[in-house]
C-alpha positions in Angstrom: -150.6 -245.2 -25.6 -149.4 -246.9 -28.8 -151.5 -244.5 -30.9 -150.2 -241.5 -28.9 -146.6 -242.7 -29.4 -147.3 -243.0 -33.2 -148.8 -239.5 -33.2 -145.8 -238.0 -31.5 -143.5 -239.8 -33.9 -145.5 -238.5 -36.8 -145.2 -234.9 -35.8 -141.5 -235.3 -34.9 -142.2 -234.0 -31.4 -138.5 -233.8 -30.5 -138.1 -231.2 -33.3 -140.0 -228.8 -31.1 -136.4 -228.0 -29.9 -135.9 -225.9 -33.1 -138.3 -223.1 -32.3 -138.9 -223.4 -28.5 -135.5 -222.2 -27.4 -135.9 -219.0 -29.5 -139.3 -218.4 -27.9 -137.8 -218.8 -24.5 -134.9 -216.5 -25.3 -137.3 -213.8 -26.5 -139.2 -214.3 -23.2 -136.1 -213.8 -21.2 -135.3 -210.7 -23.3 -138.8 -209.4 -22.7 -138.6 -209.9 -18.9 -135.2 -208.2 -18.8 -136.1 -205.2 -21.0 -137.3 -202.0 -19.3 -141.0 -201.3 -19.3 -143.1 -198.2 -19.0 -144.1 -196.9 -15.6 -147.1 -198.7 -14.2 -146.7 -201.7 -16.6 -145.6 -205.0 -15.1 -143.5 -207.2 -17.3 -141.7 -209.1 -14.6 -141.4 -212.9 -14.7 -144.5 -214.9 -14.0 -144.8 -218.6 -13.9 -148.1 -218.4 -15.7 -146.5 -216.7 -18.7 -143.8 -219.4 -18.9 -146.4 -222.2 -18.8 -148.5 -220.3 -21.4 -145.6 -220.0 -23.8 -144.7 -223.7 -23.4 -148.3 -224.8 -24.0 -148.8 -222.5 -26.9 -145.6 -223.6 -28.6 -146.3 -227.3 -28.1 -149.9 -227.2 -29.2 -149.3 -224.8 -32.2 -146.5 -226.9 -33.6 -148.3 -230.2 -33.0 -151.4 -228.8 -34.9 -149.3 -227.5 -37.7 -147.2 -230.7 -38.2 -150.3 -232.9 -38.0 -152.0 -230.7 -40.6 -148.9 -230.9 -42.8 -149.0 -234.7 -42.7 -152.6 -234.7 -43.7 -152.1 -232.2 -46.6 -149.0 -234.1 -47.9 -150.2 -237.7 -47.3 -150.7 -238.4 -51.0 -147.5 -236.8 -52.0 -145.6 -238.7 -49.3 -147.0 -242.0 -50.7 -145.2 -241.4 -54.0 -141.9 -240.3 -52.5 -139.6 -243.3 -51.5 -138.1 -241.2 -48.6 -141.5 -240.5 -47.1 -143.7 -243.4 -48.1 -143.1 -245.1 -44.8 -144.6 -242.2 -42.8 -147.5 -243.0 -40.6 -150.4 -242.0 -42.9 -149.2 -243.4 -46.3 -148.1 -246.6 -44.5 -151.4 -247.0 -42.8 -150.0 -246.9 -39.3 -152.4 -244.1 -38.4 -155.8 -243.4 -39.9 -156.8 -240.0 -41.4 -159.6 -239.7 -38.8 -157.2 -240.1 -35.8 -154.8 -237.4 -37.3 -157.7 -235.1 -38.0 -158.8 -235.5 -34.4 -155.3 -234.9 -33.1 -155.1 -231.7 -35.2 -158.4 -230.4 -33.8 -157.4 -231.1 -30.2 -154.0 -229.5 -30.7 -155.4 -226.4 -32.4 -158.1 -226.0 -29.7 -155.4 -226.4 -27.1 -153.4 -223.6 -28.7 -156.3 -221.2 -28.9 -157.3 -221.9 -25.3 -153.8 -221.6 -24.0 -153.7 -217.9 -25.1 -156.3 -217.2 -22.4 -153.5 -217.6 -19.9 -152.1 -214.2 -20.9 -155.3 -212.2 -20.1 -155.8 -209.3 -19.5 -153.3 -209.0 -22.4 -155.8 -209.6 -25.3 -153.3 -209.6 -28.1 -152.4 -213.3 -27.9 -156.1 -214.2 -28.0 -156.8 -211.9 -30.9 -153.8 -213.0 -32.9 -154.0 -216.8 -32.2 -156.3 -217.7 -35.1 -154.4 -215.7 -37.8 -151.2 -217.3 -36.5 -152.7 -220.8 -36.7 -154.0 -220.2 -40.2 -150.6 -219.0 -41.3 -149.0 -222.1 -39.9 -151.5 -224.3 -41.7 -150.9 -222.3 -45.0 -147.3 -223.5 -45.1 -148.5 -227.0 -45.9 -149.7 -225.9 -49.4 -146.9 -223.4 -50.2 -144.9 -225.9 -52.3 -147.9 -226.2 -54.6 -147.4 -222.6 -55.9 -144.1 -221.0 -54.8 -140.4 -221.9 -54.4 -140.4 -219.6 -51.4 -142.0 -222.3 -49.3 -138.8 -222.6 -47.3 -139.1 -218.9 -46.3 -142.7 -219.4 -45.4 -141.6 -222.1 -43.0 -138.9 -219.7 -41.7 -141.5 -217.0 -41.1 -143.7 -219.5 -39.3 -140.9 -220.2 -36.8 -140.0 -216.5 -36.7 -143.5 -216.1 -35.1 -142.2 -218.1 -32.0 -140.0 -215.3 -30.5 -142.2 -212.5 -31.8 -145.3 -214.1 -30.2 -143.6 -214.8 -26.9 -142.6 -211.2 -26.7 -146.1 -210.0 -27.5 -147.6 -212.3 -24.9 -145.4 -210.8 -22.2 -145.2 -207.2 -23.3 -148.5 -206.6 -25.0 -149.3 -203.6 -22.8 -146.0 -202.0 -23.6 -146.5 -202.6 -27.3 -149.9 -200.9 -27.2 -148.1 -197.8 -25.8 -144.9 -198.0 -27.9 -145.0 -200.3 -31.0 -141.3 -199.7 -31.5 -140.8 -202.1 -28.5 -141.3 -204.9 -31.0 -138.0 -204.2 -32.7 -135.9 -206.6 -30.6 -138.0 -209.7 -31.2 -138.3 -208.8 -34.9 -134.5 -208.8 -35.2 -134.3 -212.2 -33.4 -137.1 -213.5 -35.5 -135.4 -212.5 -38.7 -132.4 -214.5 -37.6 -134.7 -217.5 -37.0 -136.3 -217.0 -40.4 -132.9 -217.1 -42.2 -131.7 -220.0 -40.2 -134.8 -222.1 -40.8 -135.0 -221.3 -44.5 -131.4 -222.2 -44.9 -131.6 -225.6 -43.2 -135.0 -226.4 -44.8 -133.4 -225.8 -48.3 -130.6 -228.2 -47.4 -133.2 -230.8 -46.2 -135.3 -230.3 -49.4 -132.3 -231.3 -51.5 -133.1 -234.9 -50.8 -136.4 -234.6 -52.7 -135.2 -232.6 -55.7 -136.2 -235.3 -58.3 -139.5 -236.1 -56.6 -140.4 -232.4 -56.4 -139.7 -232.0 -60.2 -141.8 -235.1 -61.0 -144.7 -234.0 -58.8 -144.4 -230.4 -60.2 -143.8 -229.1 -56.7 -141.9 -225.9 -56.2 -138.8 -225.8 -54.1 -135.4 -224.0 -54.3 -133.5 -227.3 -55.1 -136.0 -228.0 -57.9 -135.6 -224.5 -59.3 -131.8 -224.0 -58.8 -130.5 -227.5 -58.6 -128.8 -229.0 -55.6 -125.6 -226.9 -56.0 -127.4 -223.6 -56.4 -129.7 -224.5 -53.5 -126.8 -225.2 -51.1 -125.2 -221.8 -52.1 -128.5 -220.0 -51.3 -128.7 -221.9 -48.0 -125.2 -220.8 -47.1 -126.1 -217.2 -47.9 -129.1 -217.5 -45.6 -126.9 -218.7 -42.8 -124.4 -215.9 -43.3 -127.4 -213.5 -43.1 -128.4 -215.2 -39.8 -125.0 -214.5 -38.3 -125.1 -210.9 -39.4 -128.6 -210.4 -37.9 -127.6 -212.1 -34.6 -124.6 -209.7 -34.4 -127.1 -206.8 -34.6 -129.4 -208.1 -31.9 -127.5 -206.3 -29.0 -128.3 -203.0 -30.6 -132.0 -203.7 -29.8 -131.3 -205.6 -26.6 -128.3 -203.8 -24.9 -128.4 -206.2 -21.9 -126.7 -208.8 -24.2 -122.9 -208.8 -23.6 -119.7 -210.5 -24.4 -120.9 -213.9 -23.6 -123.6 -213.7 -26.2 -120.9 -212.4 -28.6 -119.0 -215.6 -28.1 -122.1 -217.7 -28.8 -122.5 -216.0 -32.2 -118.9 -217.1 -33.1 -119.8 -220.7 -32.0 -123.0 -220.7 -34.1 -121.0 -219.6 -37.1 -118.6 -222.5 -36.6 -121.5 -224.9 -36.2 -123.2 -223.7 -39.4 -119.9 -224.0 -41.3 -119.7 -227.6 -40.1 -123.3 -228.2 -41.2 -122.4 -227.0 -44.8 -119.3 -229.1 -44.8 -121.4 -232.2 -44.0 -123.6 -231.7 -47.0 -122.3 -231.5 -50.6 -124.0 -231.6 -54.0 -122.7 -235.1 -54.7 -123.2 -236.4 -51.1 -126.5 -235.9 -49.3 -126.1 -238.9 -47.0 -125.4 -236.8 -43.9 -128.3 -234.4 -44.3 -130.1 -235.7 -41.2 -127.0 -235.1 -39.1 -126.9 -231.5 -40.4 -130.6 -231.1 -40.1 -131.3 -232.2 -36.6 -128.1 -232.6 -34.5 -126.3 -229.4 -35.5 -129.4 -227.3 -35.5 -130.6 -228.6 -32.1 -127.2 -227.5 -30.7 -127.5 -224.1 -32.3 -131.0 -223.3 -30.9 -130.5 -224.8 -27.4 -127.0 -223.3 -27.2 -128.1 -219.8 -28.2 -130.9 -219.9 -25.6 -128.8 -221.1 -22.8 -125.9 -218.6 -23.4 -128.3 -215.7 -24.1 -130.3 -216.4 -21.0 -127.2 -216.6 -18.8 -125.8 -213.4 -20.3 -129.1 -211.6 -19.7 -129.6 -212.8 -16.2 -126.0 -212.6 -15.1 
């Protein structure tokens, strides 16, 4: 139990709150959207369980793999040197085993959606893309957008899992989750850029690529703000692809805009002491709040 607790601490299990609410919102949108005659897209408990399992296993595998890939870099960064692998709290073997179990759990969980074969066929490419993020900072400053795209896959994948048969007949049905996913991409890239500002000097010394290392902290925060403005614009366009969203969802967009402005007020080029508040607390409220309000709007 102690090792399991350390493993869950290592992968920041509580941070599953970032992507999971958007996957669930996409699922509610998918259940609420009209389907072609003869195709059943109504709510099923098995689909909800499948989405939850896939999300938890995929994120756990990706985070554990990231800790393995970055363990030597983490050891040379004062902010991350106390993490479980560089500090010796967990062994490489135990984390490798956890990664394999989580990845296998993700691949097997896609079988829940049969006879829809798309989740099964796409599971391995999705997993490899998630793993690829761990090496992105070695060669591109766009690593933050890679992470954003990885979390963008959450709502897109949930939609495909539920409406695979509809997509086979009408690929344009994927437009709604792509719009929602784009908002997630911009949101995640923005707050990951903010978070990376803490490691600017370490990234430069280690010759790693990041937006703060390339643009400086001030420039990085401006780009993060631009990403979050883009997120609000895209969220405002979502009802065009999902007409069931109404005025209640519109109010939630305004609330998200206020929260993001607060997040950027918390973090300044000369004061990064409140990054963790901006990173976790504000963004957890954004994701959970959007899901709850969006779900109520769609179902009510």
